[in-house]
Structure formats: structure tokens, C-alpha cells
N, C-alpha and C positions, 0 to 999 in steps of 0.2 A: 492376049490382052483382056479379052472378055473374062477369062477365068481369074485374072488378077483383080479386076474390079469387083467381081462377085465375092472373092475371098476377103477383100478389104471391107465390103459392105457387111458381110457376115461377122467379121471381127468387131466392127463398130456397133452393130446391133447387139452383139453379145456383151460388149462393155457397158452399153447403156442399160441393158436389162440387169446386169450385175449390180450397177450402182443404184438402180431403182428398187431392187427387191432384197438385196443382201444387207444385213446389219452387222457390220464389224467395226470395232471402235475406231481404228485409225483410217479405215476407208471412209467412214462417216465424216471424219474431220475434213477431208478434202472433197467430199461429194458436193458438187455444185447444185444438185437438185434438192438438198435439204436446207431448212432454215433453222436458226436457233429457236429453241422452245423453252418454256418454263413449265416445269412439272412439280408435283408435290408427292412426298413419300413419307412413310413412317419407317424408321430404321431401328434396329436393336440397340439397346444401351450396352455399354461396357466393351465395345470393340472399336477398332480404328479402320477396319476394312469391311465395307458393306458389299456383299456378294448376292446377286440374284434378287435385287430389290424391285418390287412392283411399284411403279410410279403412276400417278394419275394426272391428266391434263387439268386445266383450270375449270373445265366443264364437268369434271368428275369421272370422265371416261378413262379406263385403264389403258396404258400404252400396250402395244402389241408385242413388245419386247421388254426384257428386264435389264436393269442397269447395275453396273459394278463401279464403285468409287470408294474413296477413302476420306476420312475426316474423324473428328472426335469432339464430343461435348458430353460431359458426364450428366448434365441435367436435362437435356432436351433430346427427344427422339423424333421430332417433326422437322423435316427439311424441305427447303425449296431448292430445286435442282435446275440449273441452266445447262442445257445440253443441245447437241446437234446429233440426232440419232442416238447411238449408244456412246458417243464421245461426250464426257461430262467436262464442262468448262469450270463450273463453280457450284458450290453448295452453300446454302445459308441456313443456319439453324433458326427455327422459329420458336421463340420463347413465349411470345404473346399470341395465344391461339385465336385472338380476334382477327389476326392477319391471315389465318388459315381459311381458304375458300370454303364456303358453306356446302357447295356441291360435293367437294371431296370429302368433307366430314361425314356426309350422309353415307357415302360408299365405304368408309373405313370400318 
């Protein structure tokens, strides 16, 4: 009985550590430890699939991971990204750069 309890405890601890430290798109969607965040990024023009994009939080600090998402706007390369870890819920193209956070602008 003692071995079963120890095994269950080890499995639970391993699952918690996995959720806390691993960034995978669909794992992040269900991860209860993560909150939705708003980040900002500059994306390349002329493509619909954005891969390995460095995003910055509202204070201008870069995220510790990179995002992959899709979208298209021929005129704008600045996006506001709503995400939970690496899972992107929504992007919004920013045409008026006065809405772009000044802290992020300094880092770009």
C-alpha cells in the first residue's frame, strides 16, 4: 500500500512540474496555472503563417518562448496577441501606432 501511495505522489508531482515548466500549444490551453495574457509583436509582411515570433509583454520584456500563429494584413506588421502560454486565442493588427505601448517600442 505504501508503494502505491508513493507512486501516485510521484505521478502527481511529475504532472504538476510538466504543466509548470513545459510550453506546448495545446497543453497551455488546458493548463490551469496559466492566465490569459496580452503581448505585442512585429510580424513579417506578405505571409499568413507567422512562425517563431518574439513577442513582448506590456512592460516591454520579451517572452521566454516564441509564438506561432496565423493571420493576414497587407498593410500592418504590428500585432496585439491574446494568448495563454503558447496557445494564441486572438490577434489584432494595430494600424494606429499610438496604441502601441511605448515600452515595447523602445525594445523593438
